[in-house]
C-alpha positions as CSV (number, residue, x, y, z in Angstrom):
1,M,100.6,90.3,70.7
2,K,97.2,90.8,72.3
3,N,97.0,87.1,73.3
4,W,99.1,87.8,76.4
5,L,96.6,90.3,77.8
6,P,94.0,87.8,79.0
7,L,96.8,85.8,80.7
8,V,98.2,88.8,82.5
9,L,94.7,90.0,83.6
10,G,93.7,86.5,84.6
11,L,96.8,86.0,86.7
12,L,96.3,89.4,88.3
13,A,92.6,88.7,89.1
14,L,93.6,85.3,90.5
15,V,96.1,86.8,92.9
16,V,93.9,89.7,93.9
17,G,90.9,87.3,94.4
18,A,93.0,85.0,96.6
19,V,94.3,87.9,98.7
20,W,90.7,89.3,99.1
21,T,89.5,85.8,100.1
22,F,92.2,85.4,102.8
23,Q,91.6,88.9,104.1
24,G,87.8,88.3,104.3
25,L,88.4,85.0,106.1
26,G,90.8,86.7,108.6
27,V,93.8,84.8,107.5
28,L,95.7,87.9,106.3
29,E,95.5,90.7,108.8
30,G,96.3,94.4,108.8
31,S,93.6,95.7,106.5
32,V,90.1,97.2,106.9
33,M,89.0,94.2,104.8
34,T,90.2,91.7,107.4
35,G,87.3,89.6,108.8
36,Q,84.7,91.2,106.4
37,K,82.4,88.5,105.0
38,L,81.9,90.6,101.8
39,W,85.5,90.0,100.8
40,A,85.2,86.3,101.6
41,V,82.5,86.1,98.9
42,V,83.9,88.6,96.3
43,G,87.4,87.2,96.4
44,P,86.6,83.7,95.1
45,V,84.3,85.2,92.4
46,V,87.3,87.4,91.2
47,A,89.6,84.4,91.4
48,V,87.3,82.2,89.3
49,L,87.1,85.0,86.8
50,G,90.9,85.0,86.7
51,L,90.9,81.3,86.0
52,V,88.4,81.8,83.1
53,L,90.6,84.5,81.6
54,I,93.7,82.4,82.0
55,G,91.9,79.5,80.3
56,Y,90.8,81.7,77.5
57,G,94.3,83.1,77.0
58,L,95.9,79.7,76.9
59,R,93.3,78.5,74.4
60,A,93.8,81.5,72.2
61,R,97.6,80.9,72.2
62,S,97.2,77.2,71.4
63,K,94.9,78.0,68.4
64,R,97.5,80.5,67.2
65,G,100.3,78.1,67.1
């Protein structure tokens, strides 16, 4: 049952990281984060962390089966 947790957290981190990246780059507007270089750096870091969590979750699920 707990094998789904890294997948869900990883997917959430991937989406949030992508949104933060696009806001930091000025692609998505309407936020105080729009055009801020900090979010253009933090976003990809969070997205990569999400990919790592997704990979870990998939690996744990394949070992289980």
